[in-house]
TIPA-666089 format. One record per residue (C-alpha): x, y, z; residue in one letter. Coordinates in nm, 3 decimals, always signed. Example, Ala and Ser with C-alpha at 12.3 -4.5 7.8 and 13.67 -1.06 7.14 Angstrom:
2
+1.230/-0.450/+0.780/a
+1.367/-0.106/+0.714/s
This chain:
581
+13.171/-0.744/+14.755/m
+13.413/-0.935/+14.535/k
+13.308/-0.912/+14.164/i
+13.228/-1.313/+14.159/q
+12.982/-1.261/+14.478/k
+12.852/-1.016/+14.296/k
+12.828/-1.173/+13.952/l
+12.697/-1.459/+14.159/m
+12.425/-1.245/+14.291/l
+12.328/-1.055/+13.982/y
+12.305/-1.434/+13.843/t
+12.078/-1.524/+14.100/l
+11.865/-1.205/+14.082/v
+11.833/-1.254/+13.724/i
+11.773/-1.605/+13.668/t
+11.490/-1.595/+14.024/g
+11.341/-1.313/+13.800/l
+11.383/-1.488/+13.478/s
+11.231/-1.810/+13.645/l
+10.924/-1.643/+13.853/l
+10.892/-1.479/+13.467/s
+10.901/-1.807/+13.327/l
+10.677/-2.037/+13.561/g
+10.384/-1.753/+13.530/f
+10.385/-1.767/+13.169/y
+10.390/-2.135/+13.190/s
+10.144/-2.190/+13.414/y
+9.902/-1.867/+13.206/t
+9.987/-2.071/+12.898/f
+9.822/-2.401/+13.069/y
+9.573/-2.227/+13.221/y
+9.421/-2.056/+12.898/n
+9.495/-2.360/+12.661/n
+9.366/-2.631/+12.939/s
+9.068/-2.390/+12.939/s
+9.065/-2.343/+12.559/k
+9.053/-2.722/+12.565/e
+8.813/-2.817/+12.790/m
+8.546/-2.582/+12.671/k
+8.639/-2.703/+12.289/a
+8.566/-3.047/+12.407/n
+8.205/-2.944/+12.635/t
+8.118/-2.753/+12.338/n
+8.197/-3.035/+12.086/s
+7.995/-3.315/+12.281/v
+7.755/-3.097/+12.321/m
+7.662/-3.033/+11.975/h
+7.707/-3.424/+11.955/q
+7.402/-3.465/+12.146/a
+7.213/-3.219/+11.968/i
+7.292/-3.362/+11.665/d
+7.231/-3.731/+11.815/t
+6.890/-3.553/+11.965/l
+6.821/-3.421/+11.627/n
+6.839/-3.703/+11.423/k
+6.650/-3.883/+11.711/q
+6.381/-3.670/+11.634/i
+6.440/-3.664/+11.282/d
+6.368/-4.059/+11.296/e
+6.004/-3.987/+11.437/i
+5.949/-3.652/+11.164/d
+6.023/-3.909/+10.894/i
+5.782/-4.165/+11.040/l
+5.482/-3.932/+11.042/t
+5.577/-3.844/+10.723/e
+5.580/-4.183/+10.545/k
+5.276/-4.249/+10.747/a
+5.065/-3.920/+10.628/q
+5.162/-3.992/+10.228/f
+5.145/-4.388/+10.242/y
+4.985/-4.493/+9.927/s
+4.930/-4.857/+9.744/k
+4.768/-4.941/+9.418/s
+4.454/-5.032/+9.570/s
+4.464/-4.761/+9.902/y
+4.561/-4.423/+9.962/n
+4.534/-4.232/+10.318/l
+4.458/-3.941/+10.250/m
+4.181/-3.993/+10.014/n
+4.019/-4.213/+10.311/d
+4.087/-3.984/+10.557/l
+3.826/-3.728/+10.332/r
+3.550/-3.902/+10.420/k
+3.604/-3.894/+10.812/y
+3.561/-3.455/+10.756/k
+3.187/-3.523/+10.807/s
+2.983/-3.811/+10.978/n
+2.878/-3.922/+10.611/n
+3.095/-4.269/+10.652/y
+2.951/-4.648/+10.806/s
+3.075/-4.879/+11.027/k
+3.214/-5.100/+10.754/e
+3.392/-4.799/+10.630/d
+3.574/-4.816/+11.014/l
+3.625/-5.113/+11.001/y
+3.778/-5.102/+10.657/y
+4.018/-4.812/+10.759/t
+4.130/-4.906/+11.039/n
+4.210/-5.249/+10.931/e
+4.463/-5.073/+10.670/e
+4.560/-4.787/+10.937/i
+4.676/-5.098/+11.134/k
+4.856/-5.211/+10.832/g
+5.069/-4.899/+10.768/i
+5.140/-4.879/+11.111/f
+5.247/-5.205/+11.131/s
+5.488/-5.217/+10.893/t
+5.652/-4.851/+10.975/l
+5.694/-4.990/+11.367/l
+5.865/-5.260/+11.205/y
+6.225/-5.339/+11.398/r
+6.138/-4.982/+11.608/t
+6.198/-4.913/+11.991/s
+6.104/-4.613/+12.196/n
+5.756/-4.612/+12.053/i
+5.467/-4.713/+12.251/n
+5.208/-4.654/+11.984/f
+5.078/-4.468/+11.646/l
+4.760/-4.325/+11.621/a
+4.578/-4.044/+11.360/i
+4.282/-3.861/+11.523/i
+4.043/-3.742/+11.275/t
+3.846/-3.377/+11.290/l
+3.549/-3.573/+11.435/n
+3.721/-3.706/+11.721/g
+3.768/-4.080/+11.623/h
+4.080/-4.264/+11.666/i
+4.280/-4.479/+11.430/f
+4.543/-4.652/+11.648/s
+4.781/-4.921/+11.648/y
+5.011/-5.046/+11.936/s
+5.342/-5.240/+11.962/n
+5.308/-5.219/+12.355/t
+5.086/-5.261/+12.630/y
+4.977/-4.928/+12.620/k
+4.713/-4.719/+12.368/d
+4.444/-4.467/+12.426/f
+4.161/-4.566/+12.636/s
+3.813/-4.667/+12.491/y
+3.561/-4.341/+12.405/g
+3.847/-4.107/+12.503/f
+3.781/-3.762/+12.284/n
+4.071/-3.571/+12.246/p
+3.963/-3.250/+12.033/l
+3.960/-3.090/+12.356/s
+4.338/-3.160/+12.469/e
+4.594/-2.913/+12.461/p
+4.878/-3.091/+12.264/w
+4.605/-3.132/+12.034/y
+4.536/-2.785/+11.978/k
+4.897/-2.741/+11.969/e
+4.956/-2.968/+11.685/a
+4.658/-2.767/+11.506/l
+4.876/-2.462/+11.548/k
+5.126/-2.554/+11.464/a
+5.029/-2.641/+11.082/k
+5.227/-2.914/+10.973/g
+5.526/-2.900/+11.195/d
+5.630/-3.163/+11.441/l
+5.510/-3.083/+11.808/v
+5.710/-3.196/+12.123/i
+5.483/-3.223/+12.417/s
+5.516/-3.436/+12.789/i
+5.157/-3.550/+12.953/q
+5.204/-3.573/+13.328/q
+4.937/-3.851/+13.499/e
+4.724/-3.885/+13.249/n
+4.433/-4.102/+13.269/n
+4.333/-4.171/+12.919/y
+4.601/-4.444/+12.807/i
+4.564/-4.780/+12.902/v
+4.831/-4.873/+13.135/n
+4.980/-4.532/+13.156/g
+4.774/-4.406/+13.467/y
+5.001/-4.144/+13.705/n
+5.282/-4.198/+13.483/e
+5.444/-3.934/+13.230/s
+5.433/-3.976/+12.849/t
+5.566/-3.749/+12.541/i
+5.397/-3.679/+12.254/f
+5.520/-3.608/+11.902/f
+5.250/-3.475/+11.718/t
+5.141/-3.263/+11.360/r
+4.844/-3.186/+11.176/a
+4.764/-3.414/+10.850/i
+4.686/-3.203/+10.572/y
+4.489/-3.316/+10.223/d
+4.816/-3.263/+9.937/f
+4.572/-3.113/+9.687/y
+4.345/-2.891/+9.889/s
+4.568/-2.834/+10.156/k
+4.275/-2.875/+10.422/k
+4.289/-3.014/+10.741/l
+4.228/-3.385/+10.788/l
+4.333/-3.495/+11.131/g
+4.653/-3.554/+11.370/v
+4.937/-3.801/+11.386/m
+5.043/-3.874/+11.714/l
+5.339/-4.120/+11.825/v
+5.349/-4.182/+12.152/n
+5.672/-4.237/+12.321/c
+5.794/-4.321/+12.708/e
+6.024/-4.029/+12.836/p
+6.316/-4.259/+12.798/d
+6.334/-4.180/+12.463/f
+6.564/-3.926/+12.584/f
+6.802/-4.183/+12.781/r
+7.029/-4.211/+12.469/f
+7.212/-3.876/+12.574/i
+7.335/-4.028/+12.873/s
+7.527/-4.312/+12.674/e
+7.711/-4.006/+12.490/n
+7.728/-3.814/+12.762/s
+8.013/-3.559/+12.840/l
+8.296/-3.671/+13.094/q
+8.222/-3.530/+13.418/n
+7.887/-3.488/+13.365/m
+7.616/-3.548/+13.666/v
+7.314/-3.477/+13.521/g
+7.115/-3.346/+13.241/f
+6.812/-3.222/+13.120/q
+6.576/-3.223/+12.808/v
+6.354/-2.908/+12.766/i
+6.117/-2.757/+12.546/k
+6.273/-2.437/+12.418/s
+5.963/-2.221/+12.383/d
+5.784/-2.342/+12.715/s
+6.077/-2.391/+12.912/f
+5.904/-2.742/+13.019/e
+6.124/-3.010/+13.110/t
+6.077/-3.327/+12.938/l
+6.339/-3.547/+13.062/y
+6.623/-3.518/+13.308/e
+6.864/-3.705/+13.498/n
+7.021/-3.548/+13.773/l
+7.250/-3.626/+14.067/n
+7.152/-3.501/+14.446/k
+7.443/-3.407/+14.564/q
+7.540/-3.139/+14.293/m
+7.339/-2.846/+14.532/d
+7.696/-2.900/+14.768/t
+7.925/-2.905/+14.531/n
+8.038/-2.579/+14.412/p
+8.237/-2.663/+14.110/y
+7.936/-2.750/+13.929/i
+7.875/-2.566/+13.615/k
+7.592/-2.583/+13.404/n
+7.567/-2.496/+12.980/q
+7.289/-2.501/+12.776/t
+7.257/-2.583/+12.378/l
+6.972/-2.504/+12.221/a
+6.823/-2.757/+11.883/s
+6.841/-2.523/+11.563/t
+6.585/-2.760/+11.397/e
+6.334/-2.795/+11.681/y
+6.229/-2.638/+11.967/p
+6.435/-2.811/+12.214/i
+6.762/-2.780/+12.400/q
+6.995/-2.957/+12.619/i
+7.114/-2.825/+12.970/r
+7.414/-3.047/+13.104/a
+7.540/-2.981/+13.461/f
+7.928/-3.056/+13.484/i
+8.150/-3.110/+13.775/d
+8.485/-2.935/+13.742/f
+8.587/-3.019/+14.071/s
+8.902/-3.225/+13.939/d
+9.002/-2.954/+13.661/y
+9.051/-2.708/+13.933/h
+9.271/-2.988/+14.147/k
+9.434/-3.025/+13.824/l
+9.518/-2.666/+13.829/l
+9.606/-2.637/+14.165/f
+9.850/-2.912/+14.170/k
+10.032/-2.780/+13.838/t
+10.078/-2.435/+14.036/f
+10.219/-2.597/+14.309/v
+10.454/-2.840/+14.066/t
+10.568/-2.535/+13.916/i
+10.672/-2.373/+14.232/i
+10.871/-2.694/+14.370/l
+11.017/-2.693/+14.031/i
+11.103/-2.286/+14.054/l
+11.222/-2.334/+14.385/g
+11.491/-2.632/+14.329/i
+11.611/-2.457/+14.038/v
+11.690/-2.160/+14.162/l
+11.819/-2.334/+14.462/a
+12.113/-2.467/+14.231/v
+12.125/-2.196/+13.967/s
+12.423/-2.089/+14.134/s
+12.661/-2.366/+14.089/v
+12.591/-2.502/+13.751/i
+12.433/-2.171/+13.561/f
+12.643/-2.202/+13.299/y
+12.592/-2.548/+13.208/f
+12.233/-2.535/+13.289/f
+12.135/-2.191/+13.067/s
+12.291/-2.322/+12.771/k
+12.099/-2.666/+12.849/k
+11.775/-2.456/+12.943/f
+11.834/-2.242/+12.613/t
+11.846/-2.517/+12.334/l
+11.516/-2.710/+12.356/p
+11.351/-2.316/+12.356/i
+11.560/-2.254/+12.046/i
+11.433/-2.598/+11.890/n
+11.128/-2.519/+12.029/l
+11.076/-2.209/+11.868/s
+11.199/-2.316/+11.524/k
+10.970/-2.595/+11.543/v
+10.701/-2.342/+11.592/m
+10.819/-2.101/+11.330/r
+10.860/-2.391/+11.028/k
+10.502/-2.511/+11.135/n
+10.373/-2.154/+11.114/s
+10.495/-2.066/+10.775/m
+10.492/-2.428/+10.648/n
+10.136/-2.480/+10.764/n
+10.261/-2.830/+10.904/i
+10.140/-2.869/+11.257/y
+10.384/-3.159/+11.385/c
+10.655/-3.207/+11.646/l
+10.928/-3.436/+11.509/e
+11.186/-3.442/+11.793/d
+10.978/-3.517/+12.101/s
+11.216/-3.617/+12.334/s
+11.220/-3.279/+12.563/f
+10.838/-3.366/+12.635/s
+10.947/-3.594/+12.921/n
+11.137/-3.370/+13.132/q
+10.954/-3.274/+13.420/n
+10.994/-2.896/+13.431/n
+10.873/-2.595/+13.221/e
+11.045/-2.720/+12.902/i
+10.842/-3.068/+12.926/g
+10.559/-2.859/+13.037/t
+10.555/-2.630/+12.693/l
+10.684/-2.922/+12.465/y
+10.341/-3.140/+12.634/r
+10.078/-2.853/+12.605/e
+10.252/-2.810/+12.263/y
+10.190/-3.148/+12.161/q
+9.826/-3.168/+12.330/k
+9.777/-2.814/+12.135/m
+9.905/-2.968/+11.799/l
+9.700/-3.308/+11.839/t
+9.373/-3.093/+11.923/t
+9.445/-2.889/+11.652/l
+9.512/-3.183/+11.393/n
+9.216/-3.369/+11.538/q
+8.978/-3.050/+11.446/y
+9.080/-3.031/+11.114/l
+9.025/-3.384/+11.058/t
+8.637/-3.363/+11.224/e
+8.613/-3.064/+11.027/k
+8.706/-3.196/+10.684/i
+8.444/-3.489/+10.765/a
+8.169/-3.277/+10.882/f
+8.236/-3.111/+10.529/e
+8.219/-3.484/+10.365/k
+7.944/-3.561/+10.557/t
+7.769/-3.284/+10.450/l
+7.795/-3.273/+10.075/l
+7.720/-3.622/+10.060/t
+7.396/-3.545/+10.237/t
+7.316/-3.264/+10.020/e
+7.374/-3.442/+9.689/m
+7.125/-3.744/+9.830/n
+6.860/-3.450/+9.891/v
+6.928/-3.308/+9.556/y
+6.927/-3.685/+9.404/k
+6.582/-3.795/+9.553/n
+6.394/-3.413/+9.486/q
+6.133/-3.615/+9.199/i
+5.851/-3.427/+9.048/d
+5.587/-3.528/+9.269/s
+5.353/-3.360/+8.997/h
+5.416/-3.571/+8.757/f
+5.383/-3.902/+8.936/l
+5.034/-3.758/+9.046/y
+4.938/-3.696/+8.692/n
+5.056/-4.005/+8.570/t
+4.856/-4.192/+8.830/l
+4.557/-4.008/+8.732/e
+4.638/-4.121/+8.377/s
+4.681/-4.472/+8.484/i
+4.284/-4.426/+8.699/n
+4.171/-4.250/+8.389/s
+4.226/-4.557/+8.140/l
+4.086/-4.782/+8.378/a
+3.791/-4.621/+8.442/e
+3.693/-4.614/+8.047/l
+3.819/-4.947/+7.965/e
+4.040/-5.251/+7.959/d
+4.315/-5.191/+7.745/i
+4.706/-5.305/+7.741/e
+4.807/-4.958/+7.822/e
+4.700/-4.991/+8.158/i
+4.981/-5.278/+8.226/s
+5.298/-5.085/+8.037/i
+5.225/-4.761/+8.201/i
+5.203/-4.939/+8.529/t
+5.527/-5.152/+8.484/i
+5.678/-4.847/+8.367/a
+5.567/-4.608/+8.623/l
+5.667/-4.916/+8.884/s
+6.041/-4.953/+8.723/d
+6.104/-4.589/+8.763/m
+6.012/-4.597/+9.120/f
+6.243/-4.874/+9.189/k
+6.550/-4.690/+8.958/y
+6.464/-4.348/+9.145/a
+6.468/-4.486/+9.496/s
+6.710/-4.760/+9.477/n
+6.900/-4.710/+9.847/g
+7.170/-4.457/+9.864/f
+7.366/-4.510/+9.554/a
+7.443/-4.200/+9.381/n
+7.561/-4.307/+9.057/d
+7.481/-4.591/+8.782/a
+7.531/-4.724/+8.465/q
+7.422/-4.540/+8.125/l
+7.253/-4.839/+7.985/s
+7.003/-4.823/+8.342/d
+6.990/-4.440/+8.299/e
+6.853/-4.481/+7.956/l
+6.635/-4.722/+8.036/k
+6.463/-4.513/+8.303/h
+6.433/-4.257/+7.988/v
+6.243/-4.523/+7.814/e
+6.016/-4.601/+8.091/d
+5.957/-4.270/+8.101/y
+5.854/-4.184/+7.739/l
+5.616/-4.482/+7.743/k
+5.445/-4.308/+8.046/i
+5.440/-3.960/+7.831/q
+5.313/-4.200/+7.488/e
+4.994/-4.344/+7.631/i
+4.961/-3.994/+7.849/r
+4.935/-3.757/+7.533/y
+4.839/-4.023/+7.298/q
+5.150/-3.978/+7.075/k
+5.477/-4.162/+6.960/k
+5.791/-3.945/+7.062/f
+6.036/-3.967/+6.757/d
+6.334/-4.058/+7.053/y
+6.639/-4.189/+6.896/e
+6.984/-4.265/+7.107/v
+7.334/-4.235/+6.889/k
+7.631/-4.375/+7.078/i
+7.950/-4.358/+6.955/q
+8.053/-4.752/+7.153/s
+7.895/-4.992/+7.323/d
+8.163/-4.979/+7.551/e
+7.995/-4.584/+7.675/l
+7.683/-4.849/+7.794/y
+7.917/-4.932/+8.097/h
+7.996/-4.546/+8.198/s
+7.892/-4.467/+8.544/i
+7.691/-4.074/+8.577/v
+7.479/-3.899/+8.857/p
+7.146/-4.099/+8.863/k
+6.827/-3.925/+8.766/l
+6.990/-3.674/+8.516/i
+6.893/-3.766/+8.192/l
+6.517/-3.767/+8.198/q
+6.470/-3.435/+8.345/p
+6.642/-3.313/+8.028/l
+6.408/-3.504/+7.802/v
+6.108/-3.410/+8.073/e
+6.243/-3.021/+7.907/n
+6.219/-3.106/+7.604/a
+5.845/-3.207/+7.587/i
+5.695/-2.961/+7.829/n
+5.875/-2.682/+7.738/h
+6.026/-2.761/+7.371/g
+5.712/-2.935/+7.227/f
+5.417/-2.763/+7.453/n
+5.339/-3.017/+7.686/k
+5.376/-3.255/+7.410/g
+5.112/-3.090/+7.173/h
+5.351/-3.049/+6.910/l
+5.518/-3.315/+6.716/d
+5.881/-3.308/+6.750/g
+6.222/-3.482/+6.764/k
+6.435/-3.596/+7.074/i
+6.794/-3.712/+7.003/r
+7.079/-3.836/+7.271/l
+7.433/-3.834/+7.107/h
+7.714/-4.006/+7.344/i
+8.056/-3.974/+7.294/s
+8.395/-3.967/+7.436/l
+8.588/-3.579/+7.463/h
+8.910/-3.680/+7.571/g
+8.877/-3.840/+7.899/d
+8.526/-3.726/+7.918/n
+8.206/-3.835/+7.856/l
+8.020/-3.627/+7.644/l
+7.652/-3.626/+7.663/i
+7.399/-3.437/+7.423/q
+6.974/-3.384/+7.466/v
+6.847/-3.190/+7.157/s
+6.545/-3.104/+7.059/d
+6.391/-2.889/+6.742/n
+6.142/-2.738/+6.944/g
+6.033/-2.373/+7.001/r
+6.379/-2.285/+7.201/g
+6.464/-1.991/+7.339/m
+6.540/-1.595/+7.253/n
+6.874/-1.429/+7.354/n
+6.723/-1.307/+7.691/a
+6.566/-1.656/+7.818/e
+6.903/-1.817/+7.749/l
+7.115/-1.548/+7.911/h
+6.886/-1.549/+8.235/k
+6.920/-1.936/+8.236/l
+7.279/-1.938/+8.174/r
+7.286/-1.708/+8.470/k
+7.108/-1.949/+8.689/k
+7.313/-2.272/+8.637/l
+7.644/-2.068/+8.706/k
+7.486/-1.958/+8.993/d
+7.284/-2.305/+9.073/a
+7.503/-2.425/+9.392/v
+7.402/-2.068/+9.568/t
+7.048/-2.076/+9.386/i
+6.979/-2.404/+9.554/i
+7.052/-2.382/+9.907/r
+6.812/-2.062/+9.899/h
+6.543/-2.276/+9.777/l
+6.333/-2.553/+9.958/e
+6.331/-2.781/+9.631/s
+6.455/-2.689/+9.283/h
+6.364/-2.991/+9.037/i
+6.524/-2.937/+8.678/g
+6.831/-2.775/+8.548/l
+6.936/-2.577/+8.873/i
+6.926/-2.920/+9.052/n
+7.129/-3.135/+8.788/i
+7.380/-2.890/+8.737/e
+7.417/-2.863/+9.126/t
+7.505/-3.210/+9.156/r
+7.729/-3.208/+8.895/l
+7.943/-2.960/+9.014/v
+7.973/-3.094/+9.385/l
+8.075/-3.449/+9.257/t
+8.286/-3.326/+9.015/f
+8.445/-2.986/+9.042/g
+8.336/-2.643/+8.878/k
+8.484/-2.782/+8.525/d
+8.257/-3.009/+8.457/y
+7.837/-2.946/+8.441/g
+7.579/-2.816/+8.205/l
+7.589/-2.622/+7.841/t
+7.316/-2.499/+7.683/i
+7.273/-2.404/+7.313/e
+6.941/-2.258/+7.174/s
+6.786/-2.056/+6.928/a
+6.423/-1.911/+6.878/l
+6.226/-2.178/+6.686/d
+6.543/-2.389/+6.614/q
+6.567/-2.642/+6.917/g
+6.777/-2.644/+7.219/t
+7.074/-2.873/+7.303/n
+7.190/-2.927/+7.626/v
+7.547/-3.079/+7.690/i
+7.672/-3.338/+7.979/v
+7.995/-3.325/+8.062/l
+8.141/-3.528/+8.326/i
+8.456/-3.753/+8.413/p
+8.427/-4.125/+8.230/l
+8.435/-4.395/+8.437/m
+8.372/-4.741/+8.327/i
+8.247/-5.040/+8.549/r
+8.118/-5.374/+8.347/r
+7.862/-5.553/+8.440/t
+7.655/-5.823/+8.287/e
+7.328/-5.565/+8.253/h
+7.296/-5.371/+7.936/l
+7.015/-5.215/+7.759/v
């Protein structure tokens, strides 16, 4: 055999084996990456569905908490419910309570959809309810023996989700299933049971999931995790005849509930088969003409591979995920497949990194809002008790002062989701707090603010960071107000930063106490994540570090019987408005 023929034969054999190997690698690469992408997309959307479900239930959870802790100047729900622990109440009491609860529920249900009615069941079985639809409990119905009522008591304050099939105790709801969200209500002070709070919704409460459903999802179920009871389902009758339908289940980490999605992978398998046939056809065509144009083809073939390899190596070394030259992506062969799949991989990776950064940013904002809104409830209730005591003793001006100051504090602390405020507003919040404490302890605090320049009143500071420091000076430095002392706030510039010092001449701390406190501040971010709530220095330090970084925060200076100096360091930011102290 001539050398030319041998060379052509060897070339065809080598080319054929190479092309077969390349085709197998391309298909495997495509198959693996498509499977990973499909699983990643499925998991992503499943988690989005769970997050959406959690948020939907969170609204019910928050609604029940708002209702049971509702109070105003002339009415407190928990105080009113205490009288129904026994049978020592009148018809007038029932009428009064019913009207107040209707007012509370009507306020909470304003612009709220998917809810039929709200109800509170007392320990003796009496029902106070309000409905913004045509459904409500039947007259004379006693729920004390119902399984959902007992389940709510057993949960001891946690939100319980249950479905009731074909009930006959809901007006206009006979032979219809309905969703109950229940939780036990306890006395805030004595921790004793007062009754059960109930929110009634239609099963279509869970229909919102289908609006954000998975691509190719043919059905889903919302299942109760502990009993595996189906709360809601939307299934396709053709599911039983399709062998490519698979199901995937994801449970919520916040509530005992899970979602089971049924997904049709028929299109995915068809695409794999078409891809396989396409690759085989391309290999056959290339192998048929390779004996004529091997030299030119090999040179042209190796060029994009080398280019793609360089790009991938460059991306790997520099952590840059981009494909600058995408001209080869349009080729209808293995090269085009490699470029397209690599481009898809880069797009998926960049999208993942973007979503991860956005998620972490959202988590950080949520944590900061949680830390900011942790208000000392003991102080609020002690203050309200002081107002009540003064009102019972005699009609004096202090009642007006303390009420206005407390109202201003509430408005400032609960003003939307803003995390920052002007320094002038923060100082006004401290003054309102001191007005209340002066009346509470019947003494005038020696309090003084020294500021380097009036311009600093326009400085932007995180909300609710100064009042806890002044409160610490009174509670810890002055033995809760029983010892006369001085509190000084000195505000100045420190380079490009704002320096705030809160000083007192109280009892101070010894070296051991100071070392322990400084260690807690150093680990503040870690400590606060492992506690349900932490008010005071740990909370403030965590907020400052999360907002501005580890170079900013609190510094504590103290000596026994010589007082304490708390130093707050934050970046200087000026925002001018017409409002000043």
